[in-house]
N, C-alpha and C positions, 0 to 999 in steps of 0.2 A: 582389469576389469574397466576402470576409467578409461583405457585407450578402447577398449571394445565399445562403450557406449560412444564415444565422440566418434569412431568409425561408422556407427549406426547412423548419427545424426548429421554425417557429412552429405552436403548437397552432392558431390561429385558421385556419391552411389546413387542418389536418385536420377542423375542425368545420364549415367552409364545404363541403368535401366529402360531410360527412356529410348537410348539410342539402340540397344538391344532389340526393342520394339518396334524399331522404323520411325522414331519421332526426333526430327531434328530442328533445331534452330535456324531460320532462315538467314542467308548471308546479310552482311551488313552493308546495306545499301541505301540507306538513309528512309528505309522503311519503318513502319510502326512496330515498336518492341514484342508486339503480342504476334507477329507473323511467324509461322512455323511451317517446317517441311514434314508432310507425311509419306514415307515410303512404304508402310505395311497397313493397309486400310482394315485388315481383318482385326488387329489388335486395336485400333483406333476407334472402331466402332463397338467393339466389344467392351474396352475399359470405359468409353464414355457412357454406353447402356447401364454397365456395371456401376458406375458412379451415380447415375439418376436413382438406383436403387437404395440411396441413403439420402435423398433429398424430400422436401416436401411433397413433390406429385406422387411419390411412392406411399409415402405414410397414408397421405388423404385418400388413396385409393385401397392399399391394401388391408389395413386394420379394419375401414368399414366393410371391407369385401368379407373378410373373416368373420364379422359378428353377422352379417345378414344371409351368408349362403354357406358358410361351414360351421363354426361352433361357438356361440356367444361366450361359452366358459373358457375356450382359448383365448378369444379377443380380449377378455377381461385381464388374463394374466398378461398377455403380450402388451397391453396398454401400462399397466403399473409397473412392469420392468422397464419398459422402453422410456418411462417419464422418468424413472430413478436414474438409470444411465447416461441418458442425455443431459439431465440436470447435473449431475456430476461432474461429466465431462465438459461441459460449457463452463461450470465455474472452476475448473481447474485450468482451463486455458487462460482465464484471466487473472488466475493467482500466479502461476508459473510465469506467464508471460514468455513463452520459448518463441522464438521467430520461426517461420515457414521457411521453407528451402531457399536459397537466394537464387536469382535470376539475373545474369549468366551465372551458371552454367545452365540451370534447370529452365525447361520451356513450360511455363505456367497456361493451362489451358482455361482455367474459371477465374473469373475476375470479381465476383460479388464476394468472396469471401477471404480475398487476399487482405484485408483490414483486420482479419481475425488473427489470433496467435495459433500456434501449430499444435502444441501437447497438450492433452492427448487426442488422437483422431475421433472425432465424435462419430464420423460415418463407421470407422472400423468397430467402434463400441456398439452402436445399434445394430449393426449387421450380425454381429457377433451375438448380441443379446437376443435379437429377434429369433434367428435361427434355432438356438440353442435351445431358449425358452420354448419355442414351439416344440422340438425335439424331446425334451424333457417332459412337457405337459401331455403329449400325445403317445409315449410309448407304452403306458399303462393303460390307456385309453381307447386306442384304435390298435388293431390288429394289422400290422405291416411288417416287413423284414427291417430290423432294426438298422443292419449295416446299410441297407439304402436309404435311411432317413438319415444316420450320421452322415454318409457321403453326400447328400445334398445340402446338409447343415454347413459342412466344411466348403463345400463347392460354393455355396452362395456367400459366405463370409470372406472366403479367400479372393472372390472376384472383386468383391467391393472394397478391400483391403489394398490389393494391388492396384485398383483403379485411382486411388489417393496417391499412390508413388507414380504412376504413369501422368496423371493431370498435373503433376508439379507440385500438388498442395500439401504434401507430408513427406518428412522424412521417415526411413524406415524405422527409426526408434519413435516416432510419433504412434506408427500403426501398433507396432508390438505393444506399447505402453497402452493404447487404448483396448487391445486384446486383453492384457493382463489383469487391467482394472476392472473389466466387464467381468472376467472369470472371477476374481475376487468376489465381486457385487453378486454373483449368481448364488455362489458358495454361501455368502454369508446371510442372504436373503432367502434361500431356499426353504429352511424350517419354517418361515412365517408365510410360505406360500398359500397354505391351507387356511390361516387367518385372512390373507388377502382375498380369499374367495367368499367370505362372509360378509364384506364390506356393505354389501347392498341391504343388510338386513339390520344396519347399525340405527343408532337412534338418530332423531333430527337433528340432535346437538352437532353431529358428525358433519352435517352440510354445511354448518357455519365454520367449521374447522376447515373442511376441504376447500373451501373458498378463501376463507381469510389468509390462511397460512401460505398458500402458494403465491397470491397476491403480494403478500409482504416479502415473500423472497424475491420475487421479480423486481419489486419497488425498491429493493435494498440490495440490487445487484451490484457487484463490484465496479467502481467507476475507472472506466479507461481515459487516458490522455487524450485520445481523439475517439471519433464515433466508428463503431464498427457493428455490424449487425448480429452480433451475439447475443447482446439483451433481448432483443426483438425475437430472436429465434428460440431462445430459452422460454421467454414469454408465451409464446405461439405453443411450444411442447407442454408447459406446464397448464397452460389453459385447457387445452384440447382433452388432455388428460383429466384436468379437474371436470369439464363437461361430461365426458364419458362416464366417470365415476358418480357424478349426479345422475346421470340418465340411467345407469344401472339402478341406481337406489331408488329414483322415481317409479321405475318398472317394477320393481320389488313390493313397494310401499303402497300403490295404487292398483296393482294387478293389471296393468295396461297391457302387457304383452307376456306370451308363455315365458315361465321361469326358465332359463338355462338349464340343460341336464346336468344333474349333481356329479362331482367328481368321482372318484375310485368307489367303489369297485366297478364302475360301469366301463366294459369293453366291448368296443363294437367293430364290425368289420367296414373297413371304408366302402361306400357304396360305389357301385359302378357308374360312370359318367355318361348317361345316355343324351342324346338329342334333345329329348324333353327338358331334362335336368339342366343342360348348357343354356338351353334358351330362356328357361325360367331364370337362371343365374345372371344372366347378362341383362334380363330385363328389371330384376330386382336392383341389379348395381347401377344401371343407367336410370332409373327412377330416382334412387337414392342420392346419386351424384349430382343431378340436377338439382334436388332439392337442397342439398348441402351447399353446393354453389350459390345458389339463390338466396339461403339464408346468410351466407357468410358476405356477399356483396350488401345486402340490405342492411344488417347489423354494422357493418364496417362503415357505410355511409352515415348511418345515423349517429353512431358514435361518434365519428370525426366532426360531424354536425355540431353535436351538442358542446364537445370540448374545445373545438374553436371558438364557438359562441360564448362558452364559459370563460374562455382564458383571451377572448378578444384577439384572436389571431386572424390572419388573412386567409380565408379558404384557398385550398390547393397549394399551400405552402409545404414545400418538400422538406425545408429544414425544420419547420415547426412542429411536423410530424415524428421528427427524430426527437423531440424534447422530452424528457423522462415522464412528466406529467400527461404528456399527450401519448406517446407512444405505449406506455407500459398499460393504461386504462383501455385504450381501443383496441389492442391487441387482445388484452385477457377478455375483455368483454365479447368481442367476435369469435375468438375461437373457444371459448367457453360454451358459446351458443351453437358452434358448429358441433362440438361433442355432446351436447345433449340432443340436438337434431339427429345425429348420427345413429344414437343409441335408444333414443325413445319415437321421435315422430315419424322418422323413416320405417322401422316396424310397423307402427300404426298406420302408415299409408300403405305398405305393402299388405296389412290385414285386410284395410278397406278396399284395395283393388283386387282382392282373392288370389294374392301371390304368394301367401303362406300355406 
């Protein structure tokens, strides 16, 4: 077993996969180390696109789109499971401190996350969690061929997992570890999913806990010997989830928007996609994203200005933004606001504009 685990963690295995897919390091001619040669652009663009499905740009579009255009009941479950697996994965990275694949022989296509540790792959965890949570939550709610839904869940998660090996960011063991941890979390939490659906009707004291606890978890994140974006990413995820849960509670308590359809035994046929529905969905999505990005930029600038003034830091100091007492509060306030906006103010704007 130990020999098998070592082979799955071997960087040579990652390099061989890259070569099979047509990705090679550039000849050593004094060029920058990040140079590489692509001999198969189909795999290159396929896996680069698949890798983007596990990044912020996907989460900030897919989860709100699900809430606005598909089913708020599904978005609520997806958000809760996504936050859980991402937090566990990010914490595990900084506790285990397993290195990423070595270069050479591996070609590394992403630079931002190179300072992070490798085990487990949070891309693999998030992709597996979202795809199979969506499958489990819809199979008794909508009428569609289960085999088709299972195939799509497997395809989505497989593409994201393979993209992490192709981009040189994770070993095979990192990816398999992420999948297994996610499967375990889904199994352990599944009995409580029905309870999660009732969080929006909890007492006001619940709001205090849902704000204080995630903030404390972010502020007491494991300390690293050098800076990495892991703490910032973890804060972003927890804050966005906190904001969306607060938004669900506000909607229920103040009756601001229509309550999401109840869970089982509601079984619906998936409505056909018509031109009118497509235009309406894209319009709602565009309006919502514009508002979200505006709120994100506004709150981020305001929170940074307040923190810089409070701690007497020079404005636009990149290193200062990485300080614990600045990074965690501004990230938490910014993305909590984004989550509240996505679940409360955007649907209210849709209603005001006659898009509901």
